[in-house]
C-alpha positions in Angstrom: 21.4 4.4 7.3 24.8 5.9 8.0 27.3 4.4 10.4 27.8 5.8 13.9 31.2 7.3 13.2 30.0 9.3 10.2 26.9 10.5 12.1 29.1 11.5 15.0 31.4 13.5 12.8 28.5 15.3 11.0 27.0 16.0 14.4 30.3 17.5 15.6 30.3 19.9 12.7 26.6 20.9 13.4 27.3 21.5 17.0 30.4 23.5 16.1 28.2 25.7 13.9 25.8 26.3 16.8 28.7 27.2 19.1 30.2 29.6 16.6 26.8 31.4 16.3 26.5 31.5 20.1 29.9 33.0 20.7 29.5 35.5 17.9 26.3 36.6 19.5 27.7 36.7 23.1 30.5 38.9 22.0 28.3 41.2 20.0 29.6 40.3 16.6 26.2 39.1 15.5 22.7 40.0 16.5 20.4 37.3 17.7 17.9 38.6 15.2 20.2 38.6 12.2 19.4 36.2 9.3 22.9 34.7 9.5 22.6 33.9 13.2 19.1 32.3 12.7 20.2 30.3 9.7 23.3 29.0 11.5 21.1 27.9 14.4 18.5 26.4 12.1 21.0 24.4 10.1 23.1 23.4 13.1 20.1 22.4 15.1 18.3 20.4 12.4 21.5 18.6 11.3 22.4 17.8 14.9 18.8 16.5 15.4 19.1 14.3 12.3 22.5 12.9 13.5 21.1 12.3 17.0 18.2 10.3 15.4 20.8 8.1 13.6 22.7 7.7 16.9 19.4 6.9 18.7 19.8 9.7 21.3 16.2 10.8 21.6 16.7 13.6 24.2 19.0 15.4 21.7 16.6 14.8 18.8 14.0 16.6 20.8 16.3 19.4 22.0 18.1 20.0 18.7 15.0 19.6 16.6 13.1 22.1 18.7 16.1 24.5 18.5 16.5 24.1 14.8 12.7 24.4 14.0 12.3 27.4 16.2 15.3 29.2 14.5 13.9 28.2 11.1 10.5 29.6 11.9 12.0 32.9 13.1 14.3 33.0 10.0 11.4 32.5 7.6 9.3 35.1 9.4 12.1 37.6 9.0 12.9 36.6 5.5 9.3 36.8 4.1 7.9 39.7 6.2 
């Protein structure tokens, strides 16, 4: 198990990735259907969920895990269709 400070730092990077994707989409630099956007959301969400698990913050495990898995599902559907 990793220590709380390391988990917190990793989570901060993951959430930053989510926010970058969000802002790029909001200002029309990236489509919400682009593979890059979906991959940024999948990685950011799943890593944030993993960190939240280590920090024992279950509401964020559910939120970020759902976010990441949904983005991953959509990414894989686009990638392999």
